[in-house]
N, C-alpha and C positions, 0 to 999 in steps of 0.2 A: 504494499500499500504506499502511495506517495503521499507526501503531505505538500499543501500549497506553499508558495514561496511568495514573500512580499518584496517586491522591488522597490528599492528607494533611491532617491537623489543623492548625488554627492554632496556632503555636508557642506554647509556654508561656511564652518570654521576652517575646512581644509582648503577652501578656495580664497579665504580672506587674505589680504597682502599683508606682510609684515610691516608694522610701523615703528621704525627705531625711536621716533620721538616720543611715543605713547610709552615704550619702554624705558627711556630715560626719565620720564616723568614720574613714573612710578617708582623707579630707583631713587629719585630725588625725594620724593615724598616719604619712602622708607627711611632713608638716611636723616631727613628732618626729624621723624618720629624717634628714631634711635638717638639723635643726639638730645632732643628734649628730654628722653627717658634717664640719659645719662647724666647730664649736666643740670636737668632741672629747671633751666631757665629759659630765657629767650633764645631761640634758635633762627629766627627771620634775619637773613642777610641782607643789607642794604649796600648798593654800589656807591663808591666814593673815591675821589681824587684828590690829592694833595700837591699843591704847587707851592715852591719857594721862590719868593721875590726878594728884592734887596731890603726892605723894610718890614715884610711881614709874611706869613704862611698863610695861604688860601685853602680851606677844605671845603670841598663840594660833595654834598651826600643828595642823592636823588631819593625824595621820599613824596612820590605821587599821590596825591588825595589825602595827604596827612594834613591836619590842621596846626596852627602855631601852638595854640593850648595842648597838645598832645605830644610835645617835643621838649625835652629838658636839656640843656646844654650846660656842661660844668668843665671848669678848668681847675686843674690842681697840679702844681709845679709845671712839668712840661708835659701833661697829660690831659689830652682832650677827650671827653666822654659824652656822647649824644645818645640819649635813649628815649624811649617812646612807644607807639603803638600805632600799627597800621591796621585800622578798623575795618572789618567787613561790612560793605554797605548792604542795607536790607534789599532783599530780592522779592519779587513777585512771582517769577516763574520758577521752574525746576532747574537747577544748576547743575548742567551735564559735564562741565570742565571746569576746572580752576587751576590757574598756573600762575596768577599774580599772587605775591607773597601777603599774608595777613598775620597779624600776631604782634607781640612785643618784639623790640629790636633793642641791640646794646652795642653802639659801636664805639671802641675805646682805640685811640691811636696815640702812641708817644712821639711828640714832635721833637726833632733831633737836634733843636737849639733852644736858647732861652726864649722865654715869652714875657712882654710886659702885661701884666694883668689889667692894667687901666686901658689898655688898647685893644680889648677883646669886643668884636661886634658880632652878632649873628642876625642874618636876615632869611626869610623864606619867600621866594618867588617863582611862581609857576611850577610848584612841585620841587624845586632845588634848594636846600639848605646851604646858605653861604657862610661860613663862619670864617672871620678874619682875626688873625691872631698876630697882633703887632709885635715886633723885635724891639728889646731894649737899644737905646740910642748907642750904647757903648759896644753891642754886637753887631751893629749895622756896618756895612763897609764903607770906607772914606776915601773918596778920590782925591788925590794929591796932584796939584797941577806942577808939572815939570816945567822949571824956569832954564 
């Protein structure tokens, strides 16, 4: 006696293309969770640039969507610390993918020279935090005219 055989179409999983970006995003999320569980603190990374001028250091930090009141800037000796929170906005629909960072961040950097604490300014414009750390007068380069 023979039994009826059900013929099926090829699985959609087998024909789906490999998406390396999806794999990397999943790996990034797993690493973020691991870091938060080990360190127990903020794990959101913020991109930053540090530029040295003759009279100051400029630190630019990308903080899109962050409000001024959610940022705390602190200078101690020659260390700059910027901490705050990137808040997740309220959504009405179902979130299918999230790759923008949310959560607390804590950016700490040691400035390679002396800082004049009276000449520190911070401003937030178009999602970029600009911190200007003035150098003391004695550490600034002095140009000597040759006679």
